[in-house]
C-alpha positions, 0 to 999 in steps of 0.5 A: 872929558867934561871939564871947564876952565874957571876964569870967573865965578860965573863960569863956575856957577854955570858949570856946577849948575849943569852937574847932577846931584851925585857929582855935587856931593863929592869933590871935583878934580882940579889942576892949576895950569902953568898959566895960572888957570883953574881947570875942573872936571868930575872926580873920576877925571884924571889930573894928568888928562885934565892938564892934557899931560902938561906940568901943573902948578898944583893939583888935587880935589875941590868940593863946593858949597852954596854961598850967598853970591854963588858957590864957594870952595868948602874943601880942598886938598892936594890929593893927586897921585898923578902929580903928587903935589907938595902942600906948598903949592897952595899959593897957586890955588889961592891965586887962581881962586882969587882971580876968579872971584871964588871964596875959599878956606885960605888953605888946604883943608887936608894936606897930603905929603907925597914922596917917591922912594929913591930905592924902589921908585914907589910913590908914597903917602907919608902918614903920621910923620913916618918917612918909610917906603910902604913897599920896600921899607927904604927911607923917604927923603924929607923934601918933595922929590917928584920932578916929572909926572 
């Protein structure tokens, strides 16, 4: 997998400079490892593979735009069906970006609410506040309930 650990904005600048135009127009896959490091891969990369199968502090997708001093985060979501992170993982993302010196919007530009159905085990995206399983119709819990990948 063509991935990078972003410890400083220079690492991000160099890695993005090596991407083709098609990759730059769509978001990249990201995880925040347990050590707080930001790891990026092209969008077709899986979150769990990027994290080498380990638990993470956060996961999602990130898009970049040119800024005066390099690249900045233009969009960032917690979209990861591998980890199904709760939106409350944002502080880990902000800390990793701040540590690397990468400007960001200060929060997820789109938040996704995931829940696992306690009846059938299906992963669900909660839409419009409807906590009903799309597969079996069972009630989804109000709080995040993914404990393993």
